[in-house]
N, C-alpha and C positions, 0 to 999 in steps of 0.2 A: 813733240809740241807742234801744233798746227800754226802755220803762218799764212797770211793773206798778202798777195802782191797786187798792187793797184797802179795803173798808169793813166795818164790823161785820156779823156774820152771826147768824142765829138758831141754835139748837142744831145741832151737827153730828151727823148720824145716817147709818148705813149701813155697807157693807163696802168695803174698798179692797184692791186688789192692788198691792203695791209692786213697781216694776221690779227686775230682777236686781241682785245685789250687785256694785258697781263693782270692789272689790278682787279678788273671785273671778273676775270676767269677764276682767280683765287677765291674771291668772295662768293661767287656762284656755287663753287664746290662746297665751301664751308657751310653756307646757309642751306644749300640743298641737302647736305648730309644731316642737318638738324631738323629738317622738315619731315612731315609725315607723308609717305607715299613717293611717287615717282617725280623726279625732276629731269627735264631734258635741257641740255645746254648746247646751243648751236654756235658754231664759230669759236669754240673753246681753243685757247692758245696751247698747242702741244709742246710748250717749251720745257726745258729741264726744271725751271722754277715751279711751274704749274703742276708738272708731273709729281714733284716732291709733295705738294699739297695733297694730290690724289692718293699717293702712297701712304701718307700719314693716316688718312681716314680709312683706307683699306685695312691697315694694321689695327684699326679700332673697330673692325667688324662691319664696315659699310660696303655694300656691293656697288661697284662703279664699273660700267662697261664703256669702252671707247670703241666707236664705230666709224667706218669709212663711208657711211651713208652721206650722199651729197646734200647740202643745204641750199635753199634758194638764195640765201644772201651772200654766200661765199663759196670758195672752193674747198673749204675745210669740212671735216666730218662733225660728229657730235658725240657727246658723252651722256650716258643715262645713269642716274643715281637713284638707288633704292633707299630713300631716307627712312630712318626709324624713330624720328621724333627727338625731343630734347633729352630723353632719358635712354636713348638707344645705343650710345657708344659703350664699348667694352674696353677694359684695360688691355693695352697692347702687351704682347709677350716680350717684345724687344724695344730698345730705345727708338723713339721717333727721330727721323733725320730730315731736316729742312733743306739740306743741300746748300746751295748758294743763296737761298731766298730769305732775306730779312723779313719780307712781308709774311711768309709762312710762319716763321717762328714767333713773330710778335702777335699776329692776329690769332693764331691757334692757341697761344698761351691764355687768351681770354676765355676760350672755350674750355680748355683743360682746367682752368680755375674753377669751373662749375661742376667738375666730375668728382664722384665719391671714390676715386682711386688715385694712387700715386703714379706718376708717369715722368719719364725723363725724355728730354728732347735736345738734340744737338744740331750742328750744321757743319759745313766745310770750314776750312781754316779762316776764310774771310768772315763768315758769320760768327765764328767763335771770337773774333776780335771786336765785334760790335756790341756796344753797351746795351743792356736790357733793364737798367734801373728805372728808366722812364715808364716801362709797362709794369714792372714789379711793384712800384710804389702804389698806384691806384688799386691794383689787384690785391695787394696786402691789406689795404684799407677795407676792401670788401670781405676779407676773411680768408683769403687763400694763403697757403704757405708756399713761398717761392724762394728757392735757394740757387745761387749760381755755384756750380761745382767745377767751373773752369779754373785753370791754374794761373791765369793772367793776374798781374798785380792790380788789385782793385782799389779804387779810391773810395772815400766815405760814401756809403749807401749805394755803390755801384755793383752790378753783377754782370757776369759774362757767361755765355753758354759753355758747356752743356747746362741746362736748367733742370732742376728737380721740382715738380709742382704737385702739391696735394691740395685739392680744392673741396668743393661741396659746402653746403650751408652758407652760401654767400648772402650778404646783406646789401641792400641798395644804397647807393651813395650819390651825392652830387659832386662832380669833380670838375674843377677848372684847369684846363690844360696850361701848363707853364710855358710851353712853346707850341706853335702850330704843328700838329702831327696827326695825319690821318690814321697812322698805324696805332698810336696810343688811343685815339678816339674810338677806333674800331674795336680794339681789345676790350675797352671798358664797356662798350655797348653790347658786344657779344657775351661778355661775362654777365651783363645785366639780364640776359635772357634766362639765366638760371637763378637769379637773386630774388629774395623776398622783397616785394615793393617795386617802386619805380626808380630806375637809375637814370641820372641826368648828366650830361656833359656840357660844359660851357667852354667856348673857344673865343679868344679875342680876335684872331685872324682866321677866316674860313679856309679850311683845308679841303682836299678832295672828298667828295661826299658819296662815293660809290656804295659804301656799306649802308648808309641811310636809304638810298634809292633801292638797294636790293632788299632790305627789310620791308620796305613798303610794297615792293613788287610781290613778295611772298605772302603778304598779308599778316606780317608779324605785328605785335602790339607796339609799333613805333610811332612817335609823334614829336616833332620839334626837339631833336637831339635827346630823346629819352625813350626808354623801353620799359614795359611792365614785364616782370619776370614770370616764368613758369606758365606762359600762355603758348599753347601749341599752335602751329601753322602748317599749311599744306604745301606740297611740292608744286612747282610751276615750270613753265617753259621760259627759258632765258635766251634771248638773241643778243649776242655780244658784238658791239661795233669794233672796227679796226682801232688799234692802239695809236693814239696821237703821239705818244712818245716815240714809237717806231716810225710813224709817218714823218716826224720831224727831220730825220736824217735825209730823206728823199726830198722834202720841201727845201731844205738848205742846199742840197745838191743841185736842184733845178735853179735856185736863185743865183748861185755863184758860177755855174757853168754857162758860158755865153750861148745865146740863141736856143735855150732849152724851154720846153713846155711839157709839164706832166699833169695828169689828172689822177688823183688819189681817191678811190671809191670807198664809201661806207666808213668814214673815219669818225671816231667819237669826238664830239665837240661839247662835252660837258663843260659848263662855264668855270668849274674849279680846275680845269686842266688846260684851258686855252690861253694861258699866259704867253706861250710861245708864239701864238698867232698875233696877239696884241703887240708884243715886242717887235716882231718882224714887220708888222704894218708901220710901226713907228720908225723903223729903219728904212722904210720906203719900198717894201716888198710888194710885188704884183701878185697878190694872193687873194683869190675869190672863193667865197663859200656858196655852194649851190645845193639845191635839193635837200633842204633841212627837214628832218622828221624825227619822231621819237619812237623807239622800240624798247620794250622792257624797262621803261622809266628813264632810259638813257638817250639823250639827243645825239644824232649822227648826221653827217652831210658828206658831200663830195667836195674836194678841194682842187682848184685849178691854180697852178703855180707857173710863173714865167720868170726867166732870168731878169735880174734887176740891178740897178746901181744902188748900193746900200750906203746909209750914213750911220755914224756912231750914235749911241744912246747911252743914257745912264739907267741902270736897273737896280732898284732897291725897294725896300718896304714890303707892303702886303703882297705884291705880285710875285715875290720870290717863292712863296708857298705854292703858287700855281704853275711854276716852271722849274722847280728844283732839279728834276731829272733831265731837263733839256739844256741845262747850262753848258755842258761840254760841247754840244753841237751849236749852240748860240755863239760860243767862243770861236768856233770855226767860221761862222758867218761874219763875226766881227773882224777877223783877220783881213776880210775883203771890203770892209766898210770904211768910208773916209772919215778920219778923226779918231778920237780916243773913246772907246767904250769902257765904262767902268761898272762892274758888278759888285755890289756890297750886300751885307746881311745874309750871306749864304754859307755861314760857318758849318752848317749841316753837311756840306760836301766833304768835310774832313773825315767823316765817319761812314762813308758809303763803302762800296766794294773795294775801292781804293781811296786814298786821300785825293779826291778829284781836283782840288785846287792845285796841289803839287803836280799831279800827273798831267793835267791839261797843259799847264805852263811848260813843264820840262819837255814834253813830247812835241807840242806844236812849235816850240822854239827850235827843236832839231830840224824842223821843216823850213825854218827861216822866218817864222812869225815873230812878232814882238809882243810877248805876253809876260806880264809881271804878276807873280802871285802875291796876294794880299792876305792878311790874317783871316778875313771873312769873304774873300772874293777874288776877282781878277781885274787887271787893267790891260786892255788890248789896244794897240795902236795899229791902224791900217790906213790904206790897203798895203799889203805886202805881197811880193812874189814868192810863192812857196816853191821849194825844191825838194825833190824826192830824197828820202833817207830811210834808214832802218830805225824803227820806233817800237816801243813796247806798249802792250795793253795793260800790263800789271794784273792780268786776270779779270779785268773789269770790262764787261760787255759794252757799256756806253762809251768808254774811252776807245775801245777797238773800233767801233762803228764810226765814231767821230773822226778818227784818224783816217779811216778808209775814204770818207767823203772828202777830207782835205786832200788826200792823194789824187782825187779826180782832177784837181787843177794844179797839182805840183809838177814842175818840170822833171821829167825822167821817171824813174821807178821808185815807188814807196813800198817798203816791206813792213808789215805790221806783225810783230811776233806774238805768239800765244793768243790765237783768235778762236779757240774752241769755246771760250766763254760766251761768244755771241749766241750760242744755242740756248743759253739760260733765258733769253728774252725774245729773240727774233730768229727762230728757225726759218731758213730760206732767204736770209738777208743776202748772202753771197750770190745765190742764184739770181735774185732780182737785180743785183748790181751788175752781174755779168750780162744779163739780157739787155739791160739799158745801154 
């Protein structure tokens, strides 16, 4: 079991290139595999999660090459996909494996629902604990047969991986999302590519829109949260910005480490993902956005961050959907903010890679923070002096990285147990941390 040891650092200075956005990397592979012809993806995130998506499509007959060719926008290589069109996937000989990636299993289920063959898909122990009823419900309405074959005790209408899916002959539907979920929205839209007619999604709260932007970029028949099925589209070149969820760790590191200044290059600033920036500005963060531009339908920019005196805020309502993945690192920032920060409406955190409400509270409290878990969020009192301790990641990459940032300002040595999980979303995190 890999551990990470962190000790207090002098001021953090310099420039950082953040690896490619994980959410966009997943979608670029999926839609590129369904396109006709060649798709080139620059700055693809070579994390374990994204590689799981690649391997799923390779098992269904799609040729995908990963190259070390340098790209002008980053230090990463690129991948090349030989897409075969909407009807080009083949039945895999073995069960598909999403690994630790909830995004992979939920989004690819929409694609599998449109295939005229039966397929089984599973994931690691964490994914097998995550409920899939929210995607099964609309896909069943479209005509797919989806069965949870996991052994977990299932509530009414709930299913857990492994999943067995037999699709084909889908019909278009109009589906109103019961909760804000980019994964459910994306699964329905991707299934809609194979359905007769026009499939529409309605959402009360806008969730991240990377799938919609990607469909537009590839020239699919997408418009206003709806797609017309059985319309082919061509391959494209996709330039992926740095992942703002990964950038968030170093943004907070610079804010809470005295006399620090960091410049983060080519970070995605999609409005559905910048809730973290809005909240940190409300807390008093010295965070500047520069050099804004759009590549492959996605906005990106450079971020300048300087250490700041932070104040407490209340976080609730529609903004939660725009920062759900960043709540663990926001909690770290809140331990150094003056006053009581309260986060509500985030019950979704209970069914992530870990119960993030419970794990954030228990592990930050071991470092001397004052964090109270709530049914649907957290209450954090600050500022507090953190002290080094041995803490656990619970196999959750965002918990591991958040604790590492907290360790930068904790007195003494902080040992984070089980940090191999970081590779699922941010390969190179420890190297960047060490250089800073």
